[in-house]
N, C-alpha and C positions, 0 to 999 in steps of 0.2 A: 224409796223408802220401805215397798212392801210386795210379795210375790204377790203378783194375779194371775191367781188360780182358775178363770174364767175368761169365756171369752171377752176382749175386751170393748170398751164403747167405742171406739173407734174404727169397729170391725161391726158393728152390728148396726142392725139397719133404724136403731129407733133415732126419734127426731130430737134436735136439741136448738134446731131454730127458733123457737119458742123461748127460748130463757132470755130474762131480761137483765140488760148488765148491775141493774140495781142489788141483783139477788145475788151479789161477788160481796156486799155488803155485814152480813153478817163473818163472813170468814176474814175479811179484813178486822174485824173489830174483833174477833177472838185471838186472832196473831197481836193485835193490840197489846189484848190486856193480859195477856200472854207474857209479853216485855215488860209493862208498865205497874201493874201489881207488885212484883216483886221490889222494886226501885219505890216503893210506898213508903211512907213511915209505918212504924210496929204495927199499929192499930189496920193501917189497910190490906200488910204482907201477911197477916194474922187469918181476916178476913178471907181473903183470896185462896189461905192453904184450907181452909175450913168448908170453902163453896163452889172452888172450880170446878169442883166434878158438877155438880145442878150449873152453872156458868156451862160449861160448855155440852153438855145435854141436852139445856131449854135451849142453842145457838142451832142443834143438830136438829131437832127437834123441829125449828122453825124452818128450816130448808125444806127436812121432809114432807112437812104440810102441804107446802107450796108445790112441792112435786107432784104429791098425790092427788092435790085437788086440780089442780091447773096444768101441767104440765101432761102433753100425750106420753103414754108408756112411763110414767112419771115415776109411778109404785114398781116395775120393772127396773127403772132405773138407781130406785134405792137400795131393791134387793140384793144389785149386782155390787152395789158398793157396800153394803153389810155381807154380800159373801167377801169382798175383798180384805175388808176389817177384821174378818175372821181371821181370813189368810195369816193378815199380818201381826196379831196380834197372838195367834199360835206359834209362829215361828218365832218370835223376839220375845212371848212369856220362856217357850218351851227351852231357849238357849239359852235365856236368865237364869233360869232354874237349878238347869243342868251346870253351867258355869257355879253356880253359886255351890254346888259341889264339890269345885277341883282349888283345892288350893294348895297353889306354891309358895311354903313357907320362905322368904332368902333372912340369910341372917347376916349383915353388913348393911351399909347406905352405896347408891350407885353413883359412881363418877360419870360427866358427862361423856365419854364414851361408850360405857353400858348404856344407858339409857340410849345413847343413838342405835345401838346397836339390838334393843328390844325391838324399838320402833320399827327397824326396816326388816325384823323376822317377825313384825307383826303386819308387815304392810308383803311382806311376801305369804305370809300366810290368809290373810285375807283371801286371796285367789282360791285356797284347796277349802276354806270353812264358812267363807262369805264375809263380810267386814262385822256384821252380827257377832258370827262367833267368835272370830277374831278379839270383837271387843270385847265381849263376857268376857273372855277366859284368862286375855293379859290386864284389864283395867285395873285389877285389885294387885294383883302382884305389879304392878307397873308404883300404883299408890304406893307401896308397902316398900317397895325398895326408894322411895323419896321421901319418906314419911320425917325425916330429919329436916328438910327444903323443899316439902312441895308448895311448888306456887301456883297460880292460874294457871300460864303460860302449859305446863305440863298436860295438864287436861288438855287446854288447846288444840296444842298439836297430835297430842295423841290421837284425837278425833278427826283432824285435820289429813295426818297419813294413815293409821291403820281402821278406820272408823270408815271414810270414805276413801281416796286418792289410792289408796293401795289396791284395790279391791277393783282392778279396771280392764283384767286381761283376762277375764274366763268369765261363760258364765255362772258357774256358782257365784263369782263375788259378791254382786250385786245386783237386785231386781232386774234393773233392763235391760242388762246382758240376758240373763236367764232366757225372759220375752225374744230379744232378739233371735236365740238360737233357737227358741219352739218357733217362730215364722223362718227358719231357715239359713242364721248365718250358720258355720259353721262351728265346731267347740274351740279350735285352735286359732282362727280366725283374728281375732283381734293380737292372740297375744305373738303374730307374727309380724305385724303392723302398726302394734302400740308401744311396744317395747320401748321402743328408740322416748316417746312421749312418756311411758311410765317412769325409765329412767332419769328425765329431763327434773320431772313434777315431783317425784320420791325425791331424790338428790336435795334438788332444791328445798324444800322442805324441811329435810334432814340437815341442811349444811345453815338454815337461820335457825332451828332448832340449837343446833351446836353454840351458835353465836350466841345466842341466851343463856343456855343453861351453862354454858362457859365462862359467864361474866356475873350469873348469879350463883357461881361454885365457890369464888373465889374471892366473894363474898364473905364466907361463912366461916364460923371460927376453924384455925389450923387443927383442932385438936378434930371436928369434923370429917375433916380434910383428907387427913391421916385416916381415919375409920373407915372411908369410904377407897381410899386406894389398896386397903387391905383386901385377903381374897374372901370371896363371899363363898355362902355355906345355904345351898340349896335343896330344900324339898318337897317330895313332892305325894300328895295328900289326894285320896279320891280317884283312883285310878281307876273305877269301873263306870264314872264318869266317863271315859275317852269314848267307850262306847256306844253311850247312850249318845254323845256328841254325834258319832258317825252315824247312827239312826237318824238323830234328826234333817243334817245335811242328803244325806241317804233318799227318807221324803219325799224332799222336792221333786224327784224325776219319778214319783211312782202315778197311775193313770189319775186325772181330774178327774173320778166320781166317788160319791157319796161320804163325802168328806174325809176319803180316803188320808188324805197325804195330813188331813190335823189333827184325826184320831192317835196315826202313828206319833205324830209330834208332843201331843199333849200323854200320850201313856207312856214315853220313854220318860218325860217329865214327870209325872207324879211316879215312875220307879223308879227313879234318882233320887226324887225328895225324903222317899220311902227307905230305899237301901242306903243311903248316905250316913253315915256317923253322923251323931248330934253334934261329935267335937270341934266337924273340920265345920259347918254351918257354924257355928261359936267361931271357929276362927277366921269366918271369914264376915260376920256382924253382920251373917243373911236375914233379910226380910222382905218381905211383899210390898215394903212400898214404893220401891221406886218403879216396879211393875204397875203398880194400883194409879201411879199416878199420870205412866206413861198411857195405859189403858181407856182412863178416862180423857187426859186429855185431845186423845190419839182420834176418838170417836166421833170430838167435834170437827177437827180437823176434815177426816174424812169425809162426813156428810156436808158440812159446809163449803166445799173446794170444789164439788160437783158442779157448782153453776161456772164457774173460772174457768174450768176442766172442757166443759160445753160451749162455753164461749169462743176456748183455743182450738176446739175441734171444727167448729163451724165459720169462724173468720181467719183461721190460721193460712190462708192462702195469700189474704191479703196484706201480709206482713213485708211480701214484697223479698223472699229468700231466693240466693242463688248461689252463693259463693260459700263452700265451708266453713270460712269463719263466721259468716251469717248463723247456719244451725248448729255453731257450737256457739257462741255468745248468747242468739235467741233460747234454745232449748236448755244450758246453764242457765240463764237466768230467772225462766219457771222454775225448775229445780230446785234451786234455790229456797221457794218458799212455797212450792206445788209439792207432789206426790211423783217421785223423778218417774217411775214405771210408766202410767199412763200417759204421762208429756216426752218420754221416749217413742211412745206408741206412735202418736199424732204426729209427732217431728220427722220420725221415719218415712207414716204415712205421707205428709207432705212433699219429702226425698223423693219417694214411687210418682205422685202427681206432678211435681216439677220436669222431674226426666221422663215420664212419658209425653206430656207434651211437648219437649225438646224430642227427645229420639220416639214419636209412635211404632215406629218397626221393629224393634226392639222387643217388644211386648206382644206383635200382634201374635209369634206361635203359644205363648205363654195361657194356660190354663186358667188364669184368676184368681189362683189360690196365693196366701199368704208367702209360701215356700216360693213358689214359681216370680212373684214381682220382685220378692227379695234376689231372688239370684240372679233377676236382670238388674240391679240396683248393684249387687257387687261387682261385676263386669266392668256396667258404663260408670259409675260415681262413685266407688268404693268411697273413697274422703266423704262423701258425704253418710256415710254410716259410719264412718268413726269418729266424725265431728259431731255426733248427734250423741255416740254412745259416750264420747268424754268430756261432753259437754253435761249430762244426763247424772253421772259419774263425780269427777271428779266440782263439781259447783253444788254437788248435795252438803261438801261440808260448811256453805257460806254462811248458813245459818242454822241455830241446832235443831233446831224443822227440817232438816233440808235433806235429812237421812236417818232412819228409824234409831240406828244405833248413837247418833247422838246424843240428845233427851236421853235416854239408857245412861250413857257413860256421864250425864253433866246428873242425873240422882243420885247416881252410885257413888259419885265420887262425893255429893252433898252429905250423901248417910255417913261417910268416913269422916267427915267433920273438915271436908275440902273445901278453902274460897275458891269459887269460880265464878268468871264474868257473867253479870249480867246480857239479858238476850242483846241489849245495844252496846253493851260494853265489849261482846263477842266479836259483834260486827265491827263497829268502829275502833276499837284498839290491837283487832286480830285480824280479818279474814278481807277487811278493803285493806288496810295496809300493808301486810305480807304476803295472803293468797291470792287474791285476786291481779295482782302483778306477775305473777309467777303462771295464772292459770291466763294471764292475757297473751302473753310473749309467748306461752305454747299455740296460744288460736293464734294468733299473727304470722307467727313462723314457719310452725311446722306442719302447718294445714290451707 
């Protein structure tokens, strides 16, 4: 869900052994409120819309206060998490603003084939500009293409394919993979070994979407079908923002000192907002509402999930993981509701510990650094690295909060007047019956 531009908790000497399991309750409560309140009658929904930021901040403050008062080095742990959150919101917010200055005008309606092509392009693009970048650039054109017949499944499959599964081949694609790159996984290592997993996952999801979209397309009036089958006209406005988009993506690889990365990202966003013609923002119905909602909810998620991640770090070895599929499903299950970047780091560390216990001699000649340990892991247990990588990325699509772009896409769609599934509707109508079987088949037969 976020780029972690700091040393991960899994590699620090800070103790998490004293964190009680009951401290996970604020995190569970926040997730429950996010899921339930939008489903309540008008009064409850209105109350949530007016007070969700105070609820999120209050639960975050409760956990932070406990860390400061009780947990050894707890203040430093909170500072680490605050740093992670700032990096996350700088990236998400900058891409949101810059993408809001790009208007792709499509005169015409989309056929199922055109929708499939756009989603495939988005899946490929995600590996070059990240799942967040691809989502922010393409979600508005995707909605406009289908404005005459937009349905909830359009948004769900966009999240599945563009916001998550598509970006599983390069370190730029998704934050966990970038962390693996920083720890010694070669840039093209996953491309060479996971292309078949990517093709199966993306291909299966596109096939499922094509079935949904074809059946829905046949139900619309013939006049709309004919209009959609006519040649479309594409117009592109805001080309300067392509430069700003490149600047933001390039900033990811800047040295991690003095908030340099975040300053560059936010500067690009500020310049984009000032230089983009007002007409483009008007055409995109641009507002800061979606990013405001994400910013407030995720500050609560980041801070309240600290105990859950700490418990995983302390007790992860007790899970009895031994096979690649175990790592794939375990990392994936937690990545669906936790930040998939630290989850990836913790399970990668567990893989190293397991491999070292089985083959201590392989690590004897290393200097103990992350790069050296990962290098040994890539040689002796490459499937474990693949399993953790794909589990962390793929399963981020299981819930709205599994990956940062998910909630952003949901908010943008709602701002555009599109009906989207509820928190539970997303899970029970789409991710469990459609996404999970596809991911399970990959885990059982390709790992």
